[in-house]
N, C-alpha and C positions, 0 to 999 in steps of 0.2 A: 498488563492486561492479558487475558487468556482467551483462547477459543474454547467454546463448549465442546462436549464429547461428539456432537454431531458435526463439528466444523463450522457451525454458525457463530456469528459474533454474539457476545453476551447481550441479553435483553436491554440492559442499561445503556450499552453503546448504541444499540439500534434506536432507542428512544432519543438519545442525544443527537443522533444523525438525522432525525426527521427534518430538522431545520436546514440541513445541508443537501437535501435531495435536489436533483436537477429541476429547474423550471422548464416550461415547454420549449423555450428558445434554446436552452442548454442541451436538452435531449435531442432536439432537431439538429443542433450543431454536431453532437456526438454521432448521431446516425448518419449524417452526410459526410463527415470527415473521417469517422472511424476511430477517433481518439479525443480525449480531453486532457488538458493539463490541470491537475488538481493540486492547488497549493496546500500542503499539509502543515498548516500553521497550528494545528492542535498539539503538536509535539514541539518540545523546546529545540532551539537551534543547536544546543550542545548534543542532543540526541542524534540529529542529522549529521553533525560533524563527527561524532563517534562512529557512525556507520561508514561514513566516507573514509575515515582514517583506517578502519579495519579492512575495508575493501581495497584500499590503496596498498596495504601491506601484502595483499594477495596478487597484485599485478606484477608481472615479470618484465621489467624494463630492459634487463641485460640482453635478452634475445629478441628484441624488437617488439615486445609486447605480448600480451596474452594473460590468461588468468590461471591460477592453480586450482580453482574450484570447479571448472568446467560448467556443467549444467546443474550443479548441485549447490546453489548459492545459499540456501537456508541453513544447512549445517555449518557452512563457512562463516556466515554473518547472521546468526539467528535473530538478532534484534530487528531485522527487516520485517519479520512477522508482525511486530507491533504497529508498523505503518498500516497494515491491512485492518487494524482494529481502531484506527483513528476515526473519530466521527465524520470528518470530511470525506474520507475514503469509503467508509461504510455507507454514507449517504449517496455517494456517486454510484457505488456498486448496486445498492438496493434500488436506485432509480432505474437501472437497466435490467437487473436480474430479479427484482422483487425482494421483499423483506426476508424471505425464508431461504435465501441463497446459501450455499455451502462452499467453502473454499476447497 
């Protein structure tokens, strides 16, 4: 999947995400708690495992922990960007930010 030139998700993803938008109770929960756990079941388990394994290689265990990518996780693990294109995540984000949000 790719992000459009504007940073917005492709229209086909937005259409698929319509069924995953928050209902009133979920939106209220998000607004009161400040977060929601979104199960990203749109992507295969192997995809998630691959991201985990890549991130794990960047973790420095020998000096008590830490990461080698600092605040720049996307270049270190670029597949993370695909999570933001999953219909379940697009639905959640567009519930809060509107359909025309930009990453």
